[in-house]
Structures are given as structure tokens and as C-alpha cells.
C-alpha positions as CSV (number, residue, x, y, z in Angstrom):
1,M,6.9,3.0,11.1
2,R,7.7,-0.7,10.6
3,I,5.0,-3.1,9.6
4,C,5.2,-6.8,10.5
5,S,3.3,-10.0,9.9
6,T,0.9,-11.2,12.4
7,R,2.8,-14.4,12.4
8,D,6.3,-13.0,12.7
9,R,7.3,-9.7,14.3
10,G,10.7,-10.1,12.7
11,L,9.2,-10.0,9.2
12,A,9.0,-6.2,9.1
13,V,8.7,-4.0,6.0
14,P,7.9,-0.3,5.3
15,L,4.3,0.8,5.0
16,A,4.4,1.2,1.2
17,E,5.7,-2.3,0.7
18,A,3.0,-3.8,2.9
19,L,0.4,-2.0,0.9
20,Q,1.9,-3.3,-2.3
21,L,2.1,-6.9,-1.1
22,G,-1.4,-7.0,0.5
23,L,-0.6,-10.2,2.3
24,A,2.6,-11.0,4.2
25,P,4.9,-13.7,2.5
26,D,4.3,-16.1,5.4
27,G,0.4,-15.9,4.9
28,G,0.0,-13.5,7.9
29,L,-1.7,-10.1,7.8
30,F,0.3,-6.9,8.1
31,V,0.1,-4.9,11.2
32,P,2.0,-2.1,12.9
33,V,4.8,-3.5,15.1
34,E,3.4,-1.2,17.7
35,L,0.5,1.1,17.6
36,P,1.4,4.7,18.3
37,R,-0.3,7.0,20.9
38,V,-1.6,10.1,19.2
39,G,-2.3,13.1,21.2
40,L,-5.2,15.1,19.7
41,P,-6.5,18.4,21.1
42,R,-10.0,17.5,22.3
43,T,-11.5,20.8,21.0
44,G,-14.0,21.3,18.3
45,G,-13.4,22.2,14.7
46,M,-11.4,19.4,13.3
47,T,-12.7,18.1,9.9
48,L,-12.6,14.4,9.0
49,N,-9.7,15.2,6.6
50,G,-7.8,17.1,9.4
51,T,-8.3,14.3,11.9
52,A,-7.1,11.8,9.3
53,R,-3.9,13.8,8.7
54,V,-3.1,13.7,12.4
55,L,-4.0,10.1,13.0
56,L,-2.2,8.6,10.0
57,A,0.9,10.8,10.3
58,P,2.7,8.2,12.6
59,F,1.9,5.3,10.3
60,F,3.3,7.2,7.3
61,A,6.4,8.6,9.1
62,G,9.6,7.8,7.3
63,D,7.8,6.1,4.4
64,L,8.1,7.0,0.8
65,L,4.4,7.9,0.9
66,E,4.8,10.4,3.8
67,P,5.1,13.5,1.6
68,R,2.0,12.4,-0.3
69,L,-0.4,11.8,2.7
70,A,-2.2,15.0,2.5
71,E,-3.0,14.6,-1.2
72,I,-3.9,10.9,-0.7
73,I,-6.5,11.9,2.0
74,A,-7.8,14.8,-0.2
75,E,-8.3,12.4,-3.1
76,A,-9.9,9.6,-1.1
77,F,-12.1,11.5,1.4
78,T,-14.4,13.6,-1.0
79,F,-17.6,12.7,0.9
80,P,-18.8,13.2,4.4
81,A,-19.2,10.8,7.3
82,P,-22.1,12.7,9.2
83,L,-23.2,11.8,12.7
84,R,-27.0,11.8,12.8
85,R,-28.6,12.2,16.2
86,V,-31.6,9.8,16.6
87,Q,-32.3,10.4,20.3
88,V,-31.1,13.1,22.7
89,D,-32.2,12.9,26.4
90,P,-32.3,10.8,28.5
91,E,-30.8,8.4,25.9
92,R,-28.2,9.5,23.4
93,L,-28.1,7.6,20.2
94,S,-26.5,8.5,16.9
95,L,-26.0,6.9,13.5
96,L,-22.6,7.3,11.9
97,E,-23.6,7.5,8.2
98,L,-20.9,5.9,6.2
99,F,-22.9,5.5,2.9
100,H,-22.3,8.8,1.2
101,G,-19.6,7.7,-1.1
102,P,-19.8,6.6,-4.8
103,T,-21.1,3.1,-4.0
104,A,-23.1,4.0,-0.9
105,A,-21.2,1.8,1.5
106,F,-18.5,2.3,4.0
107,K,-16.1,0.4,1.9
108,D,-15.7,3.5,-0.3
109,F,-13.4,5.0,2.3
110,G,-10.9,2.2,2.3
111,A,-11.0,1.3,-1.3
112,R,-10.4,4.9,-2.5
113,F,-7.7,5.4,0.0
114,L,-5.9,2.2,-1.0
115,A,-6.2,3.1,-4.7
116,A,-4.8,6.6,-4.1
117,C,-1.8,5.0,-2.1
118,L,-1.0,2.4,-4.7
119,A,-1.1,5.1,-7.6
120,R,1.7,6.8,-5.8
121,I,4.0,3.8,-5.3
122,P,6.5,3.2,-8.1
123,G,6.0,-0.2,-9.8
124,D,8.4,-2.6,-11.5
125,G,6.9,-2.3,-15.0
126,R,4.4,-5.1,-14.6
127,P,0.6,-4.3,-14.4
128,L,-0.8,-4.5,-10.9
129,T,-3.4,-7.3,-10.5
130,I,-6.0,-6.6,-7.7
131,L,-7.8,-9.7,-6.3
132,V,-10.9,-9.0,-4.2
133,A,-13.3,-11.4,-2.7
134,T,-16.6,-9.8,-1.6
135,S,-19.8,-10.6,0.2
136,G,-21.5,-7.6,-1.4
137,D,-20.1,-4.1,-0.9
138,T,-16.3,-4.4,-1.0
139,G,-16.2,-5.5,-4.6
140,G,-18.3,-2.6,-5.9
141,A,-16.2,-0.1,-3.9
142,V,-12.9,-1.6,-5.2
143,A,-14.1,-1.7,-8.8
144,A,-15.2,2.0,-8.5
145,A,-11.9,3.0,-6.9
146,F,-9.7,1.2,-9.5
147,H,-11.8,1.5,-12.6
148,N,-9.8,2.7,-15.6
149,R,-6.7,3.4,-13.6
150,P,-3.8,2.7,-15.9
151,G,-1.6,-0.3,-15.2
152,V,-4.2,-2.0,-13.0
153,R,-6.2,-5.1,-13.6
154,V,-9.1,-6.0,-11.1
155,L,-10.7,-9.4,-10.6
156,V,-13.7,-9.4,-8.4
157,L,-15.0,-12.7,-6.9
158,Y,-18.5,-12.9,-5.3
159,P,-20.8,-15.7,-4.3
160,A,-23.4,-16.4,-7.0
161,G,-26.9,-15.7,-5.8
162,L,-25.8,-14.5,-2.4
163,V,-25.7,-10.7,-3.0
164,S,-28.6,-8.3,-3.5
165,P,-29.6,-7.5,-7.1
166,L,-28.2,-3.9,-6.8
167,Q,-25.0,-5.2,-5.2
168,E,-24.5,-7.6,-8.1
169,R,-25.0,-4.7,-10.6
170,Q,-22.4,-2.7,-8.7
171,L,-20.0,-5.7,-9.1
172,T,-20.6,-6.3,-12.8
173,C,-21.2,-3.0,-14.5
174,W,-17.6,-1.7,-14.9
175,G,-16.0,-3.5,-17.7
176,G,-12.6,-2.2,-19.0
177,N,-10.0,-3.3,-16.5
178,V,-12.5,-4.9,-14.1
179,Q,-13.5,-8.5,-14.5
180,S,-16.3,-10.0,-12.4
181,F,-16.8,-13.6,-11.4
182,A,-19.9,-15.1,-9.8
183,V,-18.4,-18.0,-7.8
184,R,-20.6,-21.1,-7.3
185,G,-20.0,-21.1,-3.6
186,S,-19.9,-18.9,-0.5
187,F,-17.9,-15.8,0.4
188,D,-15.6,-18.0,2.3
189,D,-14.9,-19.9,-0.9
190,C,-14.1,-16.6,-2.6
191,Q,-11.8,-15.6,0.2
192,R,-10.0,-19.0,0.3
193,M,-9.4,-18.8,-3.5
194,V,-7.8,-15.3,-3.1
195,K,-5.6,-16.5,-0.2
196,Q,-4.5,-19.5,-2.3
197,A,-3.4,-17.2,-5.1
198,F,-1.2,-15.3,-2.7
199,A,0.2,-18.6,-1.3
200,D,1.2,-19.8,-4.9
201,A,4.9,-18.9,-5.1
202,E,5.1,-19.4,-8.9
203,L,2.0,-17.2,-9.4
204,R,3.3,-14.4,-7.3
205,A,6.6,-14.6,-9.1
206,R,4.9,-14.3,-12.4
207,L,2.3,-11.6,-11.5
208,R,2.3,-8.4,-9.4
209,L,-0.6,-9.5,-7.1
210,N,-2.3,-7.4,-4.5
211,S,-5.5,-7.6,-2.5
212,A,-8.1,-4.9,-1.9
213,N,-9.9,-6.9,0.8
214,S,-9.7,-5.8,4.4
215,I,-6.7,-8.2,4.6
216,N,-4.8,-5.2,3.1
217,L,-3.7,-2.8,5.7
218,G,-4.5,0.1,3.3
219,R,-8.2,-0.7,3.7
220,L,-8.2,-0.4,7.6
221,L,-6.1,2.7,8.1
222,P,-8.6,5.2,6.6
223,Q,-11.4,3.5,8.5
224,L,-9.9,4.3,11.9
225,C,-10.1,8.0,10.9
226,Y,-13.9,8.2,11.0
227,F,-14.1,6.4,14.3
228,G,-11.6,8.9,15.7
229,A,-13.3,11.9,14.2
230,T,-16.6,10.8,15.6
231,A,-15.3,10.0,19.0
232,L,-13.7,13.5,19.2
233,R,-17.0,15.2,18.1
234,V,-18.9,13.4,20.8
235,W,-16.2,14.1,23.4
236,D,-16.1,17.8,22.4
237,S,-19.8,18.3,22.7
238,E,-20.5,16.1,25.8
239,G,-17.3,15.4,27.6
240,R,-18.0,11.6,27.4
241,A,-16.4,8.8,25.3
242,P,-19.0,7.2,23.0
243,G,-19.6,3.5,22.7
244,F,-19.8,2.0,19.2
245,L,-22.0,-0.8,17.8
246,V,-20.2,-2.1,14.8
247,P,-21.9,-4.4,12.3
248,S,-19.2,-7.0,11.6
249,G,-18.4,-9.7,9.0
250,N,-14.7,-10.1,8.2
251,L,-13.9,-7.9,11.2
252,G,-12.0,-5.2,9.3
253,Q,-14.4,-2.5,10.6
254,A,-14.0,-3.9,14.1
255,V,-10.1,-3.8,14.0
256,A,-10.3,-0.2,12.7
257,C,-12.4,0.8,15.7
258,V,-10.1,-1.1,18.2
259,W,-7.1,0.6,16.7
260,A,-8.6,4.1,17.0
261,Q,-9.3,3.3,20.7
262,A,-5.7,2.1,21.1
263,L,-4.3,5.3,19.6
264,G,-5.8,7.1,22.5
265,L,-9.0,8.4,21.0
266,P,-11.9,8.8,23.5
267,I,-13.8,5.6,22.7
268,G,-15.8,3.6,25.2
269,E,-17.2,0.2,24.8
270,I,-17.0,-1.5,21.4
271,V,-19.7,-4.1,20.6
272,L,-19.2,-6.4,17.6
273,V,-22.6,-7.1,16.1
274,H,-23.0,-10.1,13.8
275,N,-25.8,-11.8,12.0
276,A,-26.6,-15.5,12.2
277,N,-23.0,-16.3,11.4
278,R,-22.0,-17.0,15.0
279,T,-18.3,-17.9,14.7
280,V,-17.2,-14.7,16.7
281,P,-20.2,-14.5,19.2
282,D,-19.6,-18.2,19.9
283,F,-15.9,-17.6,20.5
284,F,-16.8,-14.9,23.0
285,A,-19.2,-17.3,24.8
286,G,-16.8,-20.2,25.0
287,G,-13.3,-19.1,24.2
288,E,-12.9,-21.6,21.4
289,W,-12.2,-20.5,17.8
290,H,-14.3,-22.7,15.5
291,P,-14.6,-21.2,11.9
292,R,-17.4,-22.8,9.9
293,A,-19.2,-22.4,6.7
294,S,-21.1,-19.2,6.3
295,V,-24.9,-19.1,6.2
296,A,-27.0,-16.7,3.9
297,T,-28.7,-14.0,5.8
298,L,-30.5,-10.7,5.1
299,A,-27.4,-8.9,6.0
300,S,-25.4,-10.5,3.3
301,A,-22.3,-8.4,3.5
302,M,-21.8,-9.9,7.0
303,D,-22.1,-13.4,5.9
304,V,-18.6,-14.6,6.9
305,G,-17.9,-17.9,8.8
306,D,-14.1,-17.5,9.0
307,P,-13.2,-13.8,9.6
308,S,-9.7,-13.1,8.5
309,N,-9.2,-10.1,10.8
310,M,-9.5,-12.1,13.9
311,E,-5.9,-12.7,13.3
312,R,-5.2,-9.0,13.8
313,L,-7.2,-9.0,17.0
314,R,-5.2,-12.0,18.3
315,F,-2.0,-10.2,17.5
316,L,-3.1,-7.3,19.7
317,W,-4.5,-9.6,22.4
318,P,-2.9,-13.0,22.1
319,E,-5.1,-14.7,24.8
320,A,-8.8,-15.3,24.2
321,A,-9.6,-13.9,27.7
322,Q,-7.9,-10.6,26.7
323,I,-10.1,-10.2,23.7
324,T,-13.4,-11.0,25.4
325,A,-12.4,-8.7,28.2
326,Q,-12.0,-5.8,25.8
327,L,-15.0,-6.4,23.5
328,R,-18.4,-7.9,23.3
329,A,-20.0,-9.8,20.4
330,V,-23.7,-10.2,19.8
331,S,-25.6,-12.2,17.2
332,V,-28.8,-11.0,15.5
333,S,-31.2,-13.2,13.6
334,D,-33.0,-12.5,10.4
335,T,-36.4,-12.3,12.3
336,E,-34.8,-9.7,14.6
337,I,-33.5,-7.7,11.6
338,R,-36.9,-7.6,9.9
339,D,-38.6,-6.6,13.2
340,C,-36.1,-3.8,13.7
341,I,-36.4,-2.4,10.2
342,R,-40.3,-2.3,10.7
343,E,-40.2,-0.8,14.2
344,E,-37.6,1.8,13.6
345,Y,-39.5,3.1,10.6
346,A,-42.8,3.0,12.4
347,Q,-41.5,4.7,15.6
348,A,-38.7,7.0,14.5
349,G,-39.1,7.2,10.7
350,L,-35.7,5.6,10.3
351,V,-35.0,3.7,7.1
352,L,-32.3,1.1,7.7
353,C,-30.3,-1.3,5.6
354,P,-30.3,-4.9,7.1
355,H,-26.8,-4.5,8.4
356,T,-27.4,-1.2,10.2
357,A,-30.6,-2.8,11.6
358,T,-28.5,-5.3,13.5
359,A,-26.7,-2.5,15.4
360,L,-30.1,-0.8,16.2
361,H,-31.6,-4.1,17.4
362,V,-28.6,-4.5,19.9
363,Y,-29.0,-0.8,21.1
364,R,-32.7,-1.3,21.8
365,H,-31.9,-4.4,24.0
366,L,-29.1,-2.8,26.0
367,P,-29.8,-2.3,29.7
368,A,-31.6,1.0,30.3
369,A,-28.7,2.3,32.4
370,S,-26.3,1.6,29.6
371,R,-28.5,3.6,27.2
372,R,-28.7,6.5,29.7
373,E,-25.0,6.6,30.7
374,T,-23.4,6.1,27.3
375,H,-23.8,8.0,24.1
376,W,-24.0,5.1,21.6
377,V,-23.0,5.4,18.0
378,A,-24.6,2.7,15.7
379,V,-22.5,2.4,12.5
380,A,-24.7,2.7,9.4
381,T,-22.7,0.8,6.9
382,A,-24.8,1.0,3.7
383,H,-27.6,3.0,2.1
384,P,-30.9,1.1,2.5
385,A,-31.7,1.5,-1.2
386,K,-29.0,-1.1,-1.9
387,F,-31.4,-3.6,-0.3
388,E,-34.7,-2.3,-1.6
389,E,-36.2,-5.7,-2.2
390,I,-35.8,-6.4,1.5
391,V,-36.5,-3.0,3.0
392,A,-39.3,-1.6,0.9
393,P,-41.9,-4.4,1.8
394,L,-41.1,-4.0,5.5
395,I,-41.7,-0.2,5.6
396,G,-44.5,-0.4,3.1
397,G,-43.0,2.2,0.8
398,T,-40.5,3.0,-1.8
399,L,-36.9,4.1,-1.3
400,V,-35.1,7.0,-2.9
401,M,-32.1,5.9,-4.8
402,P,-28.9,8.0,-4.4
403,P,-27.9,9.5,-7.7
404,A,-24.6,7.5,-7.7
405,L,-26.4,4.2,-7.5
406,A,-29.1,5.3,-10.0
407,A,-26.4,6.0,-12.6
408,L,-25.3,2.4,-12.4
409,A,-28.7,1.2,-13.7
410,T,-27.8,2.6,-17.2
411,R,-24.5,0.7,-17.5
412,P,-24.3,-2.8,-19.2
413,V,-23.3,-5.7,-17.0
414,A,-20.9,-8.5,-17.6
415,R,-19.8,-11.5,-15.5
416,E,-18.4,-15.0,-15.8
417,E,-19.3,-18.0,-13.6
418,L,-16.6,-19.8,-11.8
419,P,-16.5,-23.0,-9.8
420,A,-15.3,-22.6,-6.2
421,E,-11.9,-24.0,-7.2
422,F,-8.5,-22.3,-7.2
423,A,-7.5,-23.9,-10.4
424,A,-10.3,-22.1,-12.3
425,L,-9.1,-18.7,-10.8
426,R,-5.6,-19.5,-11.5
427,A,-6.4,-20.2,-15.2
428,H,-7.9,-16.7,-15.6
429,L,-4.9,-15.0,-13.8
430,T,-2.4,-16.6,-16.2
431,S,-4.5,-16.1,-19.4
432,A,-3.7,-12.4,-19.7
């Protein structure tokens, strides 16, 4: 399969090269020139790993990584993505739990898969420098996936004071080949600085740069696998295509779900659920794309004012009307997040992180006919214990910490503060 830039179909490279580069040389994002159609037997029994091998085979066909695909999947997917039924009849609602990995967030799937791929691509003798901007969960997942891998240096940029205490610990407790920087700005500033590094020709000639944000195609490919496996599971049991409620920030998760649908998986309506950062919902309402500064919310990992992956959606559907015809986008306020966490715990015993609560809020406000006719899957993106300071007071109790997160509490932390200026980041990049 050939991979091209969203800004130039003629700028095509093999998959392994796209994963190594992270960002296309013209500043675009890498995408398949054409998405394949995958025929899957709609019968029960396929595991997540088995589904991943079938779905990803066309993307790896003819690439130097093709012979290693099965072992890449086996190394990356060592934890489940269970579908938890919340309601049965007359309404069918399930939670897709994506927080059973080492850092208790869905980003573990993509980060571990990308790390496994890059470890199998021959280098040029220079160390690999991974740059990652994070609004909370990405940085911890990337740090865990690449920690202590030989020949790799990781720089994690996150907005100072705008992530949860546990998220910050996950970003700063690694040491070794991982450096953490608290940027005096927003996530958008962190993302801008990373993109500026890739646009710096002299820097890229000097360093072997790569990105582990969702701008890297290697982060999205494994994510489409759990959407596909979940859709097949619902189809096998009920003969209907589920709808997905997808908490969205930088839109990587949304693109993965859209791609899974485009591959031919039985996926119905896709709803992009945003917090008070309304760039995408406002675009759906008026057709105009107006990125803006992000605002801080309870669902901090979704605090993105200029989502990079909109460029991938526009590549697939060039006209605004095409995008808005295929998807829906909804905004959820902090007040609604708080109310949802309280109500779901009181009524159903569910303990939700703020991001998952945005999806449950939207479900509860769907028309009754839609709730009856569609099996809706709300994507549970992170373990609620990562946001204990928000969730515990709302449910009036304590949260059980997953063992993987509890282990981080014993590790020392280290970070440096950084102004929201590319020159400061460049100085660190060139100092080693």
C-alpha cells in the first residue's frame, strides 16, 4: 500500500517510511492513498488480535514490516478491550472499555503498536528522537511504550497546570531516555511547537525526528482494530450495526472509527463528542472552520482548539457538507459532565471518567427511538481513577486504583518548565 500526504497525493511513500517520518515533508499528515475494502466473515469467535491481523494486512501489504505484522500485534495488544453491557432491552447500550493497558487509557493501544513497529524498522545509525505533545494521556502512554528502548530519546510536552495530578505523574516519572517538559501554555501551544520542529529543515537534517502524537499514522491504525472487533461482535450477536459515541479532542480516535467504517465494517452512526472546546461542533453547525485557543475543562485530554486530524477527515471528504452528512458533533459542558457522573453512579452504579461521561451524557439525550433502534457503544477512554480528584467527590466515595497506576506512585518524578516558544524546545533538542 502507498501512503501519501493529505496535501499532495503524489507525495507517496511506503508505510514504514511514513511511520518513521511521522509528519509528511510538506507539513501534511500521512494517509492511505485509498482505503481498502476488507471482507470479514461476520461470524463469532474472532479475537481482537485476530481481527487486527485481518484489518491491517492490506495496509502492510508489500511493506518491509509485512512479515512482522503478527508479532507487532502480539507485542502491542497484550490487554483486552472488553465490551460491557450497561442496558439490554428495550435500549441497548454498551461501554467499550479501552483503559486496561499499562497507563489506563486508550492511547496505550496506539503507542505500543507504534513503538513495536519502529523497533523493527532499520535506522541510519542516529538515535530516534520522539516528540510528543499531550493534553494528558498520550504522553504517559508514549513514555511507557518507549521507556528504556535502546536508541530512542523521548521528549514529552504538556501544558503546565492543565492535566490531572495522576496524569502529570504518568508524564514525569520515567527518567532515563524520557524527558518531560511542563509548557507554560496550552496543549495547542505544545502541538504547535512539535509541528514547528518538524518544519525546521536544518533540525530535521540534524536529528532523526519522529512524532508519537495521533499525527503519526502508526497511532491510528491499531485504533481502528478495536472499533472493527467491537462492531463485528455486536453484528454477530444482534445482526445490527452499532453506533459509536466517540469522545474527541485531536480527532485521532474519530478518524480511526471512520476508517473502520470505510473498510466495510458494520458501523452505523458515528457521533463525535466534544467538551466545551467547540471548534468541531461549531464547524458542523455552520460549515466554517475556525480553530481557536483551547479552554480548560474537566475532560482535559479533550481540550483541543485546533484538532490536527480534521485534515485527515477533509482528505476523505473534501467538502464540509460531505463531512457533516456523514458524522454528527456534539458539545458537552462541565456542568453536564458533573451531572452525568453523579447520575450514572446513582442510577446504574457506573463510575465514569469525565471523558467517558461526555459520551454517556449524549446517549441519555438521544431521541427515544434512536436508543431503541440502535445498539449504541459509548467509548470509555480512560480509567476513572486517573481523575480521582474530580470523580470521588461527585460519587461520594473512593476509587480503586488499577495496579499499573498504583505502581507509578512509588517512582520519583522529574520535569523541566518550558516557555511556549519553539526556540526553547529547539535548544533542548540540539543540546544532546
